[in-house]
VEXDREN-2710 file (C-alpha; in Angstrom, 1 decimal):
% VEXDREN-2710
k/r/px/py/pz
1/UNK/0.0/-0.1/0.1
2/UNK/2.9/2.4/1.0
3/UNK/4.7/1.8/-2.4
4/UNK/1.4/2.6/-4.3
5/UNK/1.1/5.9/-2.4
6/UNK/4.5/6.8/-3.3
7/UNK/4.1/6.0/-6.9
8/UNK/1.0/8.0/-7.1
9/UNK/2.6/10.9/-5.2
10/UNK/5.5/11.0/-7.7
11/UNK/3.1/10.9/-10.8
12/UNK/1.1/13.9/-9.2
13/UNK/4.4/15.7/-8.6
14/UNK/5.7/14.9/-12.3
15/UNK/2.4/16.1/-13.7
16/UNK/2.5/19.3/-11.8
17/UNK/6.0/20.0/-12.7
18/UNK/5.5/19.4/-16.3
19/UNK/2.6/21.7/-16.7
20/UNK/4.5/25.0/-16.8
21/UNK/6.9/23.6/-19.3
22/UNK/4.1/22.4/-21.7
23/UNK/2.4/25.8/-21.4
24/UNK/5.7/27.6/-22.2
25/UNK/6.0/25.5/-25.2
26/UNK/2.5/26.2/-26.4
27/UNK/3.0/29.9/-25.8
28/UNK/6.3/29.8/-27.9
29/UNK/4.3/28.1/-30.7
30/UNK/1.6/30.6/-30.6
31/UNK/4.1/33.3/-30.7
32/UNK/6.1/31.8/-33.7
33/UNK/2.5/31.4/-35.6
34/UNK/2.0/35.1/-35.0
35/UNK/5.3/36.2/-36.3
36/UNK/5.2/33.9/-39.2
37/UNK/1.7/35.3/-40.3
38/UNK/3.0/38.8/-40.0
39/UNK/5.9/38.2/-42.0
40/UNK/4.0/36.4/-44.7
41/UNK/1.5/39.4/-45.2
42/UNK/2.7/41.7/-48.0
43/UNK/3.1/45.4/-47.5
44/UNK/0.1/46.3/-49.7
45/UNK/-2.2/43.9/-47.4
46/UNK/-3.3/41.8/-50.4
47/UNK/-2.8/38.0/-49.7
48/UNK/-2.2/36.4/-53.1
49/UNK/-1.1/33.0/-51.7
50/UNK/-4.7/31.7/-50.8
51/UNK/-6.4/29.6/-53.6
52/UNK/-9.9/28.4/-53.6
53/UNK/-10.3/24.7/-53.1
54/UNK/-13.3/23.6/-55.3
55/UNK/-15.6/20.8/-54.2
56/UNK/-18.8/19.2/-55.6
57/UNK/-20.9/19.0/-52.4
58/UNK/-24.5/19.3/-53.5
59/UNK/-27.7/20.4/-51.6
60/UNK/-28.0/18.4/-48.4
61/UNK/-24.5/17.0/-48.6
62/UNK/-21.8/17.7/-46.1
63/UNK/-19.8/20.8/-47.1
64/UNK/-22.5/22.4/-49.1
65/UNK/-22.3/26.2/-48.9
66/UNK/-18.9/26.1/-47.3
67/UNK/-15.9/27.8/-48.9
68/UNK/-12.3/26.4/-48.7
69/UNK/-9.1/28.3/-49.4
70/UNK/-5.5/27.0/-49.2
71/UNK/-1.9/28.3/-49.0
72/UNK/0.2/25.3/-49.3
73/UNK/3.5/27.4/-49.3
74/UNK/2.6/28.9/-45.9
75/UNK/1.0/25.8/-44.5
76/UNK/-2.4/27.3/-43.8
77/UNK/-6.1/27.1/-44.9
78/UNK/-9.2/29.1/-44.2
79/UNK/-12.7/27.7/-44.2
80/UNK/-15.7/29.9/-44.4
81/UNK/-19.2/28.8/-43.3
82/UNK/-22.4/29.4/-44.9
83/UNK/-23.2/31.9/-42.1
84/UNK/-19.9/33.8/-42.7
85/UNK/-18.0/32.4/-39.7
86/UNK/-14.0/32.3/-40.6
87/UNK/-11.9/29.3/-39.3
88/UNK/-8.2/29.0/-39.8
89/UNK/-5.9/26.1/-39.7
90/UNK/-2.1/26.1/-39.5
91/UNK/-2.0/22.2/-39.7
92/UNK/-3.3/21.6/-36.3
93/UNK/-7.0/21.7/-36.9
94/UNK/-9.5/24.4/-37.6
95/UNK/-9.8/27.4/-35.0
96/UNK/-12.7/29.8/-35.1
97/UNK/-11.2/33.3/-35.8
98/UNK/-14.0/35.6/-36.7
99/UNK/-17.9/35.6/-36.9
100/UNK/-20.0/37.0/-39.6
101/UNK/-20.9/40.8/-39.1
102/UNK/-24.4/41.3/-37.6
103/UNK/-27.0/42.7/-39.9
104/UNK/-28.3/46.1/-38.5
END
């Protein structure tokens, strides 16, 4: 029983000690992504790297009404929902980045 308590205590201690390290790595990754995006933006603000990805989803099929754009050189993609919400991917899954403007 005592050895189990020791093993569990060590595991908890290791998990607690590892959290700041993982958080620091994630912060560095996000910082690098922001810097990369800033350098990729041309001075005139026009993004010529994105290309539309065509699909054949018909009415009632998954993907119908969605728009897909990709920039393979910059390893990024943008997806726009039928409602106008924007999602960004840098190879780690989609992240919601902007909602459609409210009519008014």
